[in-house]
Structure formats: C-alpha cells, structure tokens
N, C-alpha and C positions, 0 to 999 in steps of 0.2 A: 579405325574405330578405337584401338587401343594403342597407347603411346609406345609400349615395348613388349617384348616377350614375357617379361615378368608379370605384367598386368594380366596377360592371358592366363598364365599359370595360376595366379592368385584367384582369378574368376572361377577357374575350374575347381580349384580346392574348395572355395566357398560353396559352390554348387553341390558337390559330393558331400561335404560336411552337412548341408542342409538336409539332403536325402538320408544321410546316416542317422542324424538326430531324429528326424521324423519317424524312423522305423523302431526307435528304441522305446522300451517301457517308459512310463511317466517319470519315475525317479531318476533314471539315467538321462532322460531327455532334458530335465531340468538342469542337471549338472553340466551337460554338454552344450546347453543353450548358451552359456557364458562364452565358450570357445567360439561358437557361431557368431555371436554378437561382436566379439573382439575382432574376428577376421573381417566381418562386414564394416565394422567402424573404421578399420584401417583402410579399407577400399574406398569408403565414402568420405574420407577426411576432407574438411573444407579447404579452399585454396590457400587460406592464411596459415594453415598448420603444415609445417615442413618436417620431414624426417630429420633425425640427428645427423650431425656432421659426419662426413666420410673422409677417407684418406686415399690419395692417389700417389703413384710413383712417377716422378718426372726428373730425368737426368740422373737416374740412379738414386734419387733422394725422396724421402717421404714429404708430402705436402698435405695439410688439412684443408678441406673445402669448407668455406664459410657458409653458414646457414642462419637465417633469421626468421622468426615468426611475426615480427613487426618491423616497420621501417627503422633502419639504423643507418648510421653514416658509413661511407660518404653518400651524399645525395640530399635527403635520405632515401634509401632503397630497400626492397626486399631482396635477400640474397638466398639463392637455392643451392643445395648440394646435389641436385639432380644431374645425371649424365647428360641430360639435354643442355645443361648450362656449362659443365666442365667435364673434359675428358682428354685423354691422351690417345692419339691415333697410332696406327701401326708403324709409323715412321718415328714415333717417339715425340711427336710435337704436341705441345699443350694448347687446347682450344678453350677459349673463353667466349661465352655467348650470352647475349641478352635476348631472353625468350619470353613470350607472352603465353600464359596459360590460365585458363578460367577467368579471362578478363583482367588479368594482373601481369605486370611486367616484372621479371626476376633478373637481377644482375648476378655477376659472378666474381668470386674472389678466392685465391689460394694463398696459403701461409706456410712458409718453410718450417719443417720441424727443427732443422738444423739452425742453430743460433749463428749470428753473424757479428761483425765488428769492423775494425780496421782492415783494410784490404783492398782487393781489386775485384770488381763486379763486372761481369760481361754477359750480355744477353742479346739475342736476335729476335726481331719482331717481323712477322710477315703479314701482308694485307691490313696494315693499320689505316691506310688512307684510300678513299675518303671515308672518314667516319661520319656517322649522322651527327648534325650539329649538337645534339643533346647528349651524345655519348662521349665518355672519357676513358682513356686507358691509363692505368697507373702502374708504375714499377717503382717500389720504395721500400726503405727500411722502416720498421716500426717496432718500438718496445713499450708495451703496456707499463705504465708507471716507471719508465726508464728514461731519466733525464728530461730536460726541458722539451716540451712539445713532443713528448714520447720518442725523441731522437728520430724524427721523421725527416728523411732526406729523399726527395723524389728524384730518383735517377732519370725518370722520364715520365712526363704526363703529355698525352696527345689529346687535343680536343679544342673546341672553340668555346666551351662553357656556355652554350646556348646561343652564341652569336658567331655566325659564319661569315660576317662581312670583313673580318680582319685579314691581313696578309699572312700572319704566322698562325701556326696550328699545333705547335709543341712547345715544351718549356721543361727546364730543370729548376728545382726549388729546394732551398734549405729553410725549413719552417722555423718561424713564422713567415709566411709569404708576404705579409704586409710590410715587414721590415725592409727598409731601403737597401738595395744591392743584394737581396736574398732570392731574387728570381730573374731568369733570363729566358726569353721567348725566341723561337727561331722557326724556320720553315722546313718541314720534312717533305721529300718528294712523294707524289702519289704512287702507290703500288709498289711492288718489289719488296725486297728484304732490307731492313736496316740493322746496323750493329751499333750497340750502345755500351760504353765503358765508363765506369766510375772508379776513380782511385780515391780512397779515404784513408788518410793517415794523420797522425797528431800534427805533423808539419804542413799539411795542406790537403785541399780537396779539389780534384779535377774531374771534368766531364768531357766526353767526346761522343759524337754521333757520326756515322759513316754510312754510305750506300753499300751495304754488304761488305765485301773486302775491297771496295773501291774508294773513291775520293771522300775526304772528310766534309761533312755538312756543317758541323758546329763544334767548337771548342771553347771551354771556359774554365778558368781557375778562380775559385771562390776567393774573394779579396779580404774577407773578414776572418775572425777567429773561428777555427774549425771546431764543430761540435765534438764533445768527448763521448766516448763509449762509456755508458753507465750500466752496471750490472750485467746479468747473463740472460736478459729476456728480450734481447734484440733479434728480430727474425726479418726476412725479406718476403715481400708480398707482390703479387700481380693481381690487378682487378680491372674490371670493365663494368662501368656503372653509368647511371643517367644523372645528369646535372639537375640538382633540385628535384630529382624524381620525376622529372617531365618524361612523357612517353617519346619514343623516337619520332622525330618530325615526319619521317617517311612512313611511320607505322609499320616498319619492317623490322625483323629480327636482325641483330648486329653481331658480328663475329670478328675475333682477332686471334691470330696464331702466334704463339711464343715458340720459336724454333729451338732455342738453346738457352741455357743459363749456367753460369759457373761463378764460384766465389773462392778466391785464394787469399787466406789470411796474410796480413802483412808480417814479414819476417822479424820485424823489430818489436813485435808485441806478442804475448802469449796467445796461442790459439784457443779459441772458445769452442768447446765441443757441445753437442746437443745432449 
C-alpha cells in the first residue's frame, strides 16, 4: 500500500496531528490547521509535482540527482529524485531506474558535484543489455553554457533509439552528433559487466570499451579537432531515459547498474577542483 517506510511515518504524523488539532480550542485549532493542511498537501501532491533535488554519494564523491516537474531533455522526460529511481546499494553500486508511478514514467539522472576536464574517465556498467528498445543509457560530460554544444562528449550511449532492428546497440559521440565523423556505433555483448575508458587531452580524444577486464570490444581515436575545456562548469553525468519520452515497449521498469567511476585529471593541465 505504501511505497516506503517514510510514507507510513508521514501518514501516522498527519493522523495524530488531526486528532490533536481537533481537541484544541477554536483559536489554537485555527492556527494549527495550517500545519495540518501543509502535511496533508505534501502527502497528496499530484504526480507531476516532485520534491527538490537530493544528493547521493557514489565512489566517495557527491552527485546531485536530477528532478523535473515538467518534461525536459533528453527525451523529453520527467526526472525523479526518488530513491525508487536512483540509489546506491550496500556494495556501493549506483542504480538508475525508469519507474512508473501514478500513470507516469520517470527517468533518472545524476550529476557530479566535482568538475571535470582533460583527463582519463573510467567506469563500469552492469546489466546494460538487453535494454528496452525505447530506453537509453548515457554517460557524458556536460557544461551548462560551457563551450560549443555544452562540451558534451558521450563516452557511452547504449540504446536503439526506438529501433531494435539494427545490429549495433551502443555509440560514442562528440556533439554535434550530426557532424560527419563525430559518431561511432558498435555492438556491446548482452549481460555481464563492460568497462569504458575515455582519454581526453588537448592533443587527442580516445575511447575504449571492453568486456570487464577481458577483451576489447571497441576502440576509436577521434580524427578531428579535439573539443577544448571551457570554464569550470563541466561535470560528468549518468542518465537512463526514454527516447522521445515513449513508454518502455515492454511496459516494464528498466534498470542499469553503474559499478564504478573514476576521473584522473591530465597531468599536463591544471586540475579543476569542485
């Protein structure tokens, strides 16, 4: 009946507050009625109203959980800060989930508090495949108002973007994706853990994907001019979202696990701190 223990506690609080207010003299009852209405309103918030963003700790670093009250990009989607959508388990693994609540699908995204730039990015992904054809996993740099196309580099995108008829199911992208030579697609194996590495330096940009600590699946050196780090607003993000906001084709919740993440700044450039 209740989504979690906090809802039970909140219900009990509202119940006893109602009893207390009812027993007060008229003057005090009027004043405390505001508190009762506030608690009840919080409990009965409509599905399109989400709580404010929350912060989690993953790999020893703080991350902000994205939340939106309206559909926003990518997708567009609704993003939720609920622990149903984003949580870190007892093993320290980050879970991203697309969840249906009150007739609406909510996607998940986390944003590193720590700023990033030139350097080496390494992360491991578990249970990526097979994703629902309408679901997309993203791992990327993003800087609001930071350089062309927000300095977005997609170290990994997994998904069929609504079409599961193709052979490939993953890609790396330097935005804009429409520019010739800015995107490479490849095939990730189903199940298991995959390791992904991105080296970004002024002299070059390289990507690698491997089966855990095993054989390399894909390697690519970006052949064009490497994007410059602009400003100190660049952060790393993980997200799990629905292409064009379409519901999962199987009408089932979707989950991906990020096992680890690390960023080592390039020695040749000043370290950008959060």
